[in-house]
C-alpha positions, 0 to 999 in steps of 0.5 A, a space after each residue: 499499500 503507498 500514500 498516493 495523494 494528500 489533501 487539506 478542506 475547511 470545516 468552518 466553526 467558531 474558527 477554521 477546523 483544517 482536516 487532513 486525508 490521507 490518499 492510498 492506492 488500495 482504495 483505504 483513505 485517514 483522516 486527521 486534524 491540522 488543529 490550529 494550521 491555519 496555513 494548511 495548505 500551503 504545509 501540506 504542499 510543502 510536505 507531499 513530496 515527503 511522502 507521496 510513494 511513501 507506506 502509510 503503516 510507516 506512520 512514526 517513520 515517516 512524522 520524523 522524516 516530515 519533522 526532521 525536513 523542516 526542523 528548522 523553521 517549525 512553527 504552529 502551522 507546519 506542526 500543526 499540519 504534521 499531526 494531522 497527516 501522522 492522525 490520518 496516518 493512523 486512522 489508515 493503519 487502523 483500517 488496514 488492521 481492522 482494529 481500533 485505533 487505541 489499540 495501536 496506541 496500546 490498549 484502552 484507557 477507558 469504557 466510556 468518555 464524559 463530554 462537555 458542551 462547550 458554551 464560548 464565552 456564554 453568549 445569548 441569543 443575536 447578541 443580547 446579554 452584552 455589556 461594555 466595562 470601563 476601565 478608567 480610561 478603557 472602554 471593553 464592548 460585547 462582554 457578556 454578563 454573569 445572566 447571560 452565562 447562566 442562561 447558557 448553562 441552564 440551555 446545555 443541562 435542558 440538552 441532556 449535558 451534567 458537564 460544560 465548558 464556559 470561554 472567559 473570552 474578553 473582546 480585546 485579549 491585549 488589553 486584559 491581566 493576563 498573569 491573573 486571568 481577570 481584566 484588571 488587577 482589581 478583585 
């Protein structure tokens, strides 16, 4: 079995999700995600020559081949793309051997995985529950109210989730106190 093509596609969501697909001459294909790989397509153009014609089951060797070829120029997008390709190769290996990928990676750790709902930043419907916060001369617009967070939690619980996550996002991350995780030094 040999790699014959590699492509990316973008799934638009809360940000662009770059999906990598590796194709083989046997008809098997594998999927991987190039998380945070905003330049995934261009990075894949750099990696493709190192992968075409290779055996996709040589996952570790191919990982190090990609990594070594660009070790002096690695950045977030290139590392994300390498990760997406590696995940797609593991996907192919699992399909070829007819086992879940976790069997290839050392076995299963649990029978169930608890799923949480990502509630973003507590946004209400159609922009409701936003306010301005004044920090001296700085005005932060679009900050979500505690009531908006609470309303979102009630909706998520009604959907059957028993765990959730909120992003404590602020409209301008450069104006927040990065050491204390808040928008000012007063508590």
